[in-house]
C-alpha positions in Angstrom: -12.7 -49.7 -84.2 -15.8 -49.9 -82.3 -18.7 -47.4 -82.8 -18.1 -45.9 -79.5 -14.4 -45.2 -80.3 -15.6 -43.5 -83.5 -17.9 -41.4 -81.4 -15.3 -40.4 -79.1 -13.3 -39.3 -82.2 -16.3 -37.3 -83.7 -16.7 -35.5 -80.1 -13.2 -34.8 -79.9 -13.7 -32.8 -83.2 -16.0 -30.4 -81.6 -14.7 -26.7 -81.3 -14.6 -24.9 -78.1 -18.2 -23.5 -77.4 -20.0 -25.9 -79.8 -22.7 -28.2 -78.6 -23.4 -31.9 -79.0 -26.1 -31.0 -81.5 -23.5 -29.5 -83.8 -21.8 -32.9 -84.3 -24.3 -34.0 -87.0 -22.9 -31.5 -89.7 -19.7 -33.6 -90.0 -21.4 -36.9 -90.1 -22.9 -37.4 -93.8 -21.2 -40.2 -95.2 -20.9 -44.0 -94.5 -19.6 -45.3 -92.1 -20.1 -41.9 -90.2 -23.8 -42.2 -90.6 -23.8 -45.1 -88.1 -22.1 -42.7 -85.7 -24.7 -40.2 -86.2 -27.5 -42.9 -85.7 -26.1 -43.8 -82.4 -25.4 -40.3 -81.0 -29.0 -39.4 -82.1 -30.7 -42.1 -80.6 -28.7 -41.4 -77.2 -29.3 -37.7 -77.5 -32.8 -37.8 -78.1 -33.3 -40.6 -75.7 -31.7 -38.3 -73.0 -34.2 -35.5 -73.8 -37.3 -38.0 -74.0 -36.2 -39.4 -70.6 -36.7 -36.0 -69.0 -40.0 -35.4 -70.7 -41.9 -36.9 -67.8 -40.1 -35.2 -65.3 -37.4 -37.5 -64.2 -34.8 -39.8 -65.6 -35.2 -43.3 -64.1 -32.8 -46.3 -63.9 -35.0 -48.1 -66.2 -34.6 -45.5 -68.9 -31.1 -45.4 -68.6 -30.9 -49.3 -68.8 -33.1 -49.0 -71.8 -30.0 -47.7 -73.6 -28.1 -50.9 -72.8 -31.0 -53.0 -74.5 -30.9 -50.8 -77.6 -27.1 -50.7 -77.9 -24.5 -53.5 -77.0 -22.2 -51.6 -74.8 -18.8 -53.3 -73.9 -17.6 -52.2 -70.4 -14.6 -50.5 -72.0 -17.0 -48.2 -73.9 -19.3 -47.1 -70.9 -17.6 -44.0 -70.7 -17.8 -42.9 -74.0 -21.8 -43.7 -74.0 -22.2 -42.0 -70.8 -20.3 -38.9 -72.2 -22.8 -38.5 -75.1 -25.8 -39.0 -72.7 -24.5 -36.3 -70.3 -23.6 -33.9 -73.2 -27.3 -34.3 -74.5 -28.8 -33.8 -71.1 -26.6 -30.5 -70.5 -27.3 -29.1 -74.0 -29.7 -26.3 -73.9 -30.8 -27.2 -77.3 -34.3 -28.9 -77.3 -35.1 -32.2 -78.7 -36.5 -30.5 -81.8 -33.0 -29.1 -82.8 -31.6 -32.8 -82.5 -34.4 -34.2 -84.5 -34.2 -31.6 -87.4 -30.4 -32.1 -87.6 -30.8 -36.0 -87.8 -33.6 -35.6 -90.3 -31.3 -33.5 -92.6 -28.5 -35.8 -92.1 -30.7 -38.9 -93.3 -32.8 -37.1 -95.9 -31.9 -39.8 -98.3 -32.8 -42.7 -96.0 -36.3 -42.6 -94.6 -36.3 -46.2 -93.2 -33.3 -45.2 -90.9 -35.5 -42.6 -89.1 -38.1 -45.3 -88.4 -35.2 -47.4 -86.9 -34.4 -44.4 -84.8 -37.9 -43.8 -83.8 -38.3 -47.5 -82.7 -35.2 -47.1 -80.4 -36.8 -43.8 -79.0 -40.1 -45.8 -78.4 -38.2 -48.3 -76.5 -36.6 -45.9 -74.2 -39.9 -44.4 -73.6 -41.3 -47.4 -72.4 -38.7 -48.9 -70.3 -40.1 -47.7 -67.0 -43.3 -49.2 -67.8 -45.2 -46.0 -68.0 -45.7 -44.5 -71.5 -46.3 -40.9 -70.2 -48.4 -38.6 -72.2 -45.4 -36.0 -72.4 -43.4 -38.5 -74.0 -46.1 -39.3 -76.6 -46.1 -35.7 -77.3 -42.3 -35.4 -77.9 -42.5 -38.6 -80.1 -45.3 -37.2 -82.1 -43.4 -34.0 -82.7 -40.4 -36.0 -83.8 -42.1 -38.3 -86.0 -43.5 -35.2 -87.6 -40.0 -33.7 -88.2 -38.9 -37.2 -89.5 -41.6 -37.0 -92.1 -43.4 -40.2 -90.7 -47.1 -40.5 -91.6 -49.5 -40.7 -88.8 -50.1 -44.4 -89.8 -46.5 -45.1 -89.5 -46.6 -43.5 -86.1 -49.4 -45.5 -85.1 -47.7 -48.7 -86.1 -44.6 -48.1 -84.4 -46.5 -47.3 -81.3 -48.6 -50.4 -81.6 -45.4 -52.5 -81.7 -43.6 -50.8 -78.8 -46.2 -49.6 -76.2 -47.2 -52.8 -74.5 -49.9 -51.4 -72.0 -52.8 -52.6 -74.2 -53.1 -55.5 -76.4 -51.7 -54.2 -79.8 -54.1 -54.3 -82.8 -52.2 -56.5 -85.2 -53.4 -54.5 -88.4 -52.0 -51.3 -86.7 -48.6 -53.1 -86.0 -48.2 -54.1 -89.5 -49.6 -50.8 -90.8 -52.5 -52.2 -92.8 -56.2 -51.9 -92.6 -58.8 -54.9 -92.0 -60.3 -54.3 -95.4 -57.3 -55.1 -97.3 -57.0 -58.5 -98.8 -55.1 -61.1 -97.0 -52.7 -61.7 -99.8 -52.0 -57.8 -99.7 -51.5 -57.9 -96.0 -49.2 -60.8 -96.5 -47.2 -58.8 -99.0 -46.6 -55.9 -96.4 -45.6 -58.5 -93.9 -42.9 -60.1 -95.9 -41.7 -56.7 -96.8 -41.3 -55.6 -93.2 -39.5 -58.8 -92.4 -36.9 -58.5 -95.0 -36.6 -54.9 -94.3 -35.8 -55.9 -90.7 -32.8 -58.3 -91.5 -29.6 -57.1 -89.9 -27.8 -56.9 -93.0 -30.3 -54.6 -94.7 -30.4 -52.4 -91.5 -26.7 -52.1 -91.3 -26.4 -50.9 -94.8 -28.9 -48.1 -94.1 -26.7 -46.7 -91.3 -27.8 -48.6 -88.1 -24.8 -49.9 -86.2 -24.0 -53.4 -85.3 -24.6 -52.6 -81.8 -28.1 -51.9 -82.1 -28.9 -54.6 -84.4 -30.8 -56.8 -81.7 -33.5 -53.8 -82.1 -34.5 -56.0 -85.2 -35.2 -59.2 -83.0 -37.9 -57.3 -81.0 -39.6 -55.9 -84.1 -39.7 -59.3 -85.8 -41.3 -60.8 -82.9 -44.0 -58.0 -83.1 -44.4 -58.3 -86.9 -44.7 -62.2 -86.8 -47.2 -62.4 -83.9 -49.5 -59.7 -85.8 -49.3 -61.8 -89.1 -50.2 -64.8 -87.2 -53.0 -63.4 -85.4 -54.3 -61.9 -88.8 -53.8 -65.0 -90.8 -55.5 -67.2 -88.3 
């Protein structure tokens, strides 16, 4: 059963009058956590896409770059996106629900943030309003300021990224320690590791983009 079929089943369980944000209370164990991850990225992404005042085709397209969506599953993906846009709950409500759901898996919240950054930058304009939303989501997720800056450096390409920020290290650290951080981040980005912590297979190609950024940063620093 595809992730989208499982999402459809989860949405069908919503009682009359419940909002999309209520679905997370039912998705606390594997493999349902991968369903929660997908719904969270799409729902928070829908809220984020409206932060700068409009939802562009590029931002909608970004969902297809974060997730592999088969033609037969497009209706279920679109349903989640539309339910999120219609829900009166703010982005912070979704963020708090998902933070509670993944309280035992901090890494998956960083994965989720990376997907959100990808959506925010899809239209080529990283708006200040989008940055404010992502800063607040990062705080709710318990990410440090350094972790947030590292993710932003990897994903926002309007300026040449600082390789030290990309790896989340400081220039005064010994090269041997920086190399350990780089190796740990690379191992942590392996598709099998990501799926084990709740990232669905349909979103694993996020790891490819992350690895490119990590390896480029290490090459610059080690050179």
